[in-house]
N, C-alpha and C positions, 0 to 999 in steps of 0.2 A: 975676299970673303971676310978678312979680319976688319977691314974698314967698314963693311956693311954692318957687322955686329956692333962695332963701336958707335956708329951713327944711330942704330936702334936703341942702344943703351942711353945715348944722349937725349933722344926723344922721350924715352921713358922717364928719365930723371927730370927733364923739363916739364913734362905733364904732371909729375908728382909735385914739383915745386909750385906750379900754378894751382893745383888742387888744394894744397896745404894753405896757400895764400888766400884763396877764395873761402875755404872753410874757416880760417881764423878771422876773416872780415865779417862773417855772418852776425857776430855780436854787435858790431858797429852799425850794420844795416838795420838790425832789429831796433836798436836804440834810436836810430834816425827816424824810422817809421813811427815808433811810439811817440817821439817828440813832436813830429808833425801832426799826429792825431790829437795830442794834448793841446797843441797850439790852435788847431782848428776848433776843438771843443771849447776852448777858452774864448775864441772869437765869436762863436755862435751864441754862447751864453753870457757874453759881456763880462767874462772873468768870474762868473759865479760858479762855474763847474768845479774849479779847484783854485783856491787861493791860500797859500801856506800861512799867511798872517791872519787871515780872516776866517779860517776853518777852526771850529772848536769841536772837539770830540771828548765825550765822557763815557766811561764804562765803569760798571760796578758789579763785582762778583761777591756774592754772599754765600758762605758755606756753613752749614750747621751739621756737626758731627756728634752723634750720640753713640757711645760704646758702653756696653754692659758686659760684665764678666762675673761668673759664678763658679766657685770651686767647692768641692766637698769631698769628704773621705768616706769610702764605703766601710761601714762597720763590720766587724767580724760576725759571721753567721754561725751560730752554735749548732744549728741543725745539720748543716752539711759537713762541718768539721774540717773544712778546707782552710788551711792557713794561707794558701796562695791567693784566695779571693779576698782575704781580709786586708784592710788598710790600703786599698787602692785609692789614689787621688784622681778625681775626675774634674775636669774644667770645661766649662761651656762659655762661649763668648759670642756676642753679636755686635754688629756695627751698622748704623743707619746714617746715611749721608744724604743731605738735601742741598741742592745747589741752585741758586737763582742768578741769572745773568741779565743785566739790563744795559743797553747801549743807546746812546743818542749822539747825533752829529748835526751840527748846523753850520751853514756857510753864510757869512755876512756879505755885505756889498763889497764890490771891488774898491770902493772909496775907503774902506776900513783897512785896506792893505797898507802896511808900513812901507815907507820909501826905503829902497836899498841902495 
């Protein structure tokens, strides 16, 4: 009975090691598939799909921020006679933000690709 339990434990450990190995290899499998897709896309488009040296990307972000702030003090009201309501400082502020984003990207010929 002791040998049977030991062999079951050995099988469980072996299955666990194989599962961990397969799980850790998924990153490499994904990268391999992505690389082959990129290679195929490059062959179909004669290198125009993506070319690190010939790809030019520009982006421009313009932000316009306007902030206004007003503070004033509440003057003492002689009719109510309340000292607690007198001389309270009140502030108001507002912020307006405008943001414009423009992006453009161009891919040149594969012949523009620098030699590596």
